[in-house]
N, C-alpha and C positions, 0 to 999 in steps of 0.2 A: 542807158550806160551804156557804151560798146562795151562787147563779150571780151575783150581782152584785158579791159578795166575791171571785171568782176570778181570779188574775194570767191573761192572756191567754198561750194557748200562746205567741206573739210572742214573749216575755221570754224564753222558753228558745234560738229560734232565737238570738237578739238576742245573748243575755249568756252562755249556755254553752259551756262550751270543747266544741272537736270533736271530741272523748274522748266525749262523749256516746255511747252506746248502744243498749240498750232500749227507750229510747223512741222512737227513728226506725221500730221495728217497728212499733210501738204508742203512734202519737199522738192519744193521746187525755188529756184532765185528771184520772186521778182523788185522790178526795177521800171516798171509804170504802173499808171492805172487814170483810168478816166469814166468818170459816172458810174456804170457798171459791170465795167472791164478791168480787168488785169491784166499785165504781159511781164511772161518770164523773160529772162535773158536771152534766153532763144526766138523768143518773137511770140512765142504761143500764146492764144487768147486764152482768158478763162472770162467765164459770167461770173461773177460775185454774186452769191445767195449767202453771204457770211455776214457784209457791211461791218469787218470789226465790232461785230457781236454788238450790231443795232449803234456803233460810236457813228458809224457813216450812212447816217438817215437820207441824205440829200445827195451823195454818189461822192466818188473819187474827184477833189479836185473841180469843185465846183466852180466855172470861171466868174463868177462875178465877186467871188465871196474872193477867191486867188490874186483878183487884180485888187481888192481891197487892201488886204495885207500886204501887196505887192506893193503899193501905193505908201502903207502905213511905213514899214520898215524901211523902203527909198528917201522918205523923205525925216527920217532920224526921229520917228514917233518914240514913246516909252515902249522898253519891251521888257522892264520889269519894273513894277510899282508899289510892291507889298499891296497895304492898301490906302494907296496915296490915292487924292482926288485926280484922275485924269481924263481926256476928253476921251479916250478912248471906252471906258465905265460908263461916264456919263450918258455915251451914245448909247450903249446897252441896254443901260437902266431906261433911258427915254423909252426906247422899242420896248422894249418886255413890258413898260407899263399902260404902254398907249393900246399896244397890237393883241398883248397878250391878259395882263392879269383884268384892266377897266374892263376890256370888253366880256368877261367871263364874273364879274364881280367880287374878281378875289381883292382882299389888302394885305393880303400879304406885304412884308418885309424880306428882303434878299439879302442873307448872308452866305458871305462867298468863302469856301473853306478850302483846302488842299486841295491838289485838282484831282480827286478819284475819289468813285463815289464812296468805297468803301468810308471814305474822311468823313462825306455828309453824312452817313449812316451814322457815325462814331458822334459828329456832333447834334445829330436828332436826338441819339440816344442821351447824349449828357445834358441836352438841355431839357430833356420830358423829365429828368430825373430833378434837377434844378426847381425846376415850373412846381414841381407837385410835394417835392421831398421825399418821394418813393422811389425804390430801387429797382420793382420788378419792372422788367419786358414782357406781354404779350408778343409771340410771333408765332409762326404755322410751318405745318410740315409739308415739309418740300421748298421755303422759302430759301432764298440765298439773297444775301445782302454784303456782303464781302467777306473778306480773309483774316483781317486785323482783328487782335482779340473781341473787342468789344462786340464788331458787327461779325463776329463768329459766332459770339455767342447765339447770337439770333439765327444763323444759318443751320438749314439740316442736313445740309451733306455731312455724311458720315465722315468720307473720304477726306474732307478740304478741314472737318475739325479734331482731323487725329493728327494733322498737320502743327497743331499749335503747342503742343510741350508742356499746356499749364493745363488748371482748372478753365473751364469756362463756365460766368456765375450769371446771375442777374436776370436769366429769361427764363419762362416758362413758356412751354412749346403744346400749340392747341392742334385739334384737326381741322384743315383748311377744307374750304368748301366739297361737300363732295368725296371729301378722303375717304370717307368708312362708307361701305352701303350701308343705306337705310338709318346713318344717325343724322341727324337736325345740327352739325356743329355750332350753329350760330347760338340754339338752344343751349344744348350741352356746353357750351362756353357761360351762358347769361345764369344758368344754374349753380355752377361753380362757384361761381363770382357770389352768387347772392346766401350760398352756404357756407356758416362761419367754418364749416370741418371742410369743405369743400377742396382747401389746402392749397390755393391757388394767395399769394399775398398779393394785397392791394397793388394792382399795376400802375406804375408811371405813365403808359403806354401800349398802344394796340397799335402794333407796328404789321401792316402787310402789303404786296402787289398786288393788285388787281386782276395779273395775268402773270405765272410765277414763269419768268423766262427759262432760266438754269435750272426751273425744277421738275421741268417738260410740260409747257404751255399750257399748266392748268389755267383755267379763267373762270375766275368768281362771277356768282351772278349778280345782278344788280340789286336784288333781293337780300343777297350775302352781305355785299359791301356795305348796303345803308343800316344791316342792324347791327354790323359791326361797331360802326361807327355809333349810332346811338348808347350801345352796352358800353363804351370806352368813356362817352359823355355821363353818362346812369352811374359811370364808378368812378367819376374824377379824374378818370382817366383822359391823357391825349391820343388822339385818334393819327396816327402816321403813315401816311402813305407812299412809297418805295415807287418812284417812277423813272429809276434809272435805264432802266430798257425798256420797258414799257412805254414812256414818256416822248416827246417832241413826235407826235404823230404817228409811232410805230401802231399805234391799237386803231388808229382812221380820224383822232382826233388829239389835240396839242397835247393833253392829260388824257390820262386813261378812265380819268376818273368823272370825263364832263358830261356823259349821258347821265348819271348819277345822284342822285338827289345828297349828295355828300360837299362836305366842304374841312378836309382834312384842316389838322391845327398846323402840321406840319409837313411837307413835300421835298422828297430829296429829288436831286436831281444829278445826271455828270452825263455819261458818254455822246449822246450826240447834241447836249447842249451849246456845244462851240459851234457845231454845224460843217466843221471843218475836220475832225476825229483831231483835236487839240485837246490837251490836258484840260477840263474847266469840271467844276463840280461848284452848285448852291444849296444851300436849305432855303425855301418856302417858309416864314413862321407867322401865324397872323400875329397882329402888332402886339396882345395882348401879355402872350409869350415871348417875346423879344428880350430878356433880361440877363441875356449874358452881360459880363462887364467890359470893359474893352482889351481885346483881347486873351479873353478867358478861355475862346477857342481860337488857336490861329496857328498860322504856318508861314513859312517863308514864301509858298510861291501861292497865296488865298487871294486867287483871282489873276488869271492868265490873260495880258494884255491882249495879245497878239487874238488870246480869244474871242475878248472881246471885239474884236475887229467885225472878225467870220460871223459870231453870234447874230450880232445887229443885221447885216447882210443877209441872214437867212429869215430873222422874223419878218425882215419887209420886205424880202422876195417871195417868202411863202406863204404867211401869217395873217398877211393885211388886209385880205379879206375871205371871201368863205369859197374861193375857186380849188387850192389847193386840196382843201378837205374834201371838196364833192371828188376832185379827182380819184382821191385815195379811198373813196366809198365804192365806185366802179373797178378797183383794181384789187379789192379785197373778195368783192365780187368775183375776179377771174381768178383768184387765188383757190376761193373755196371751191370753185367749178375744175379746176386743174387738179387740185391735191385732191379730191373727193375722187374722180376717175380713174390717179395712180391707186390709189387706197383701195380700188376693187379688184386690184391685182395682185393683193397681199393679203393672204387671209388673217381674219380674226385681225384687224387694222381698223384703226379709227383716226377721225379726224383729230384733230385739237389747238385750242387757241383761240381767237379771233381778231381783229382787223390783218392788217396786214402783218400780223405774229403768228403765223399757222404753221403748221406741223401734221404728221402722221406719224404714233405709235405704234411702231410695226412689230411690236413684243419681246423684243430682245436686243441687247444692246450691239452684239455678233452679227444680226442680220443688219442692224442700223449700221453699223462702222461699214460694212461689205457695199453697203449700198452707197454709203459716200464716198468710200474709196472709187470704186468704179465710176461715178458722179465724176472724180476729180478726173481720174484719165480720161475724160471724154472730154470734160472741157470747162464743170460747173465746180465751184467751191462752194459747200455745201457743207453743214455740221448738224452735231448730235447733240439730245439734248436727255434730263430727265433722270432718276435717282439711278436708274443703268443704264443711262446711254442709249435709250431705247427708242428714242423719237429724233424723227428727221426733220428738221427742222428751219423754217425759209425765212432769214433776217434779211432780203437783199432790200437794198436803198428804194426808198420812197419814191425816187424820182426814175426810176427804171422805166423803159420806156414799155409799149406793149407788147411790141415785137420783139424785145430783147427778153419779156417774160413770158412771153410763148416758148423762144428757145429753148430758154432756163425749164421749163416746166418739159417740155421734148425730151434735153438729156436727161432727167430726174427719170422719165418715165422710161428710156431705154435703159437707164442702171438697172432699174427694178427687174426690166425682162430679161434682164443678162444673169443678175442674181436669182430671181426665183425661178426660173425655167429648171434651170440645172438640178435645183434645189429641189423641184416637184419630180424629175426625172429621177433621180436618185431615191424620194422616196418611193416610188411605182417599182 
């Protein structure tokens, strides 16, 4: 966009709601994006380690997805189809079945919901309640599942819960893996459910993220996830994995639970499911639980036809064989190595997460915010997470070239040095 055509930043402050968020930390007018890079109206380049909060796992404007989408639009392909049969939907379902579900031995049906992750979570919770005839959902400390009312009840963050204006009911929250030092969280949950006076109503489902994205990159162990799945089934409940942020390759495999001996009853997906940053959400359901009647959970935009086009390309391009997954394994090692070296510069910090969903807990939200702000000044877009925003979180596109990764890590290291050094001098 030519500079003289760009709207001034003032229009956003003047007209956009105070609910705006990310733009406060990155107050620039962005006009172009390619791969792992974004450009502002003045031509300044930024390396993107946020990637639409994991909605752009395959980068900005992937050329193959873009070409397919342009061809679809130019050919007057269906733009909006409710839940009608379309060639775009059929192409996606065939690719998803062939390259994702079948190789992983998953018999799940696919339900398309409204286009947000929260809508997928709402559908999952509703379905679990209908299947079991129960109302209680068990979720975990620091879990984040969305901010619509049902999903918000399962979300732990007090700031977001405070925006509801109504009581949030129907959820029992339990400690996540390693939440409390010396406490076996799975054993505690099992004991409370077995105790008639444990105080937990029989659950319709137990819902969890295997890596808590917004909760601070807390990564559950394989043992914990497998035990929770067993506890759910032993108690007649469904096991739901929220893979909205951790899925689509973010942890190194397409689903975040692939290296664990579990088969979730329900999986929620959104964010990078479209491959191109287009709104798109879905719920994967074991066939025996697929009991919603026609339109019992619906939405005018259930199934984004343009997203079907790009999602099919993403699957066929990146998940047809094991090459991309092997590439991710190498990048994950690079990330762990680089972040470990950076963490050594920050007193009492620690590495968190797994795969390409990692970050550094620096101990305070103020410090993390200062590091991210300085990194932005140096040309890196990176954000925080955690209950106190204390984790500097890397969510770079999975397709980021190694040299760009190294450049981004170098900028982050420079930002840390710039912030930590004055603090140390002041302390001395």
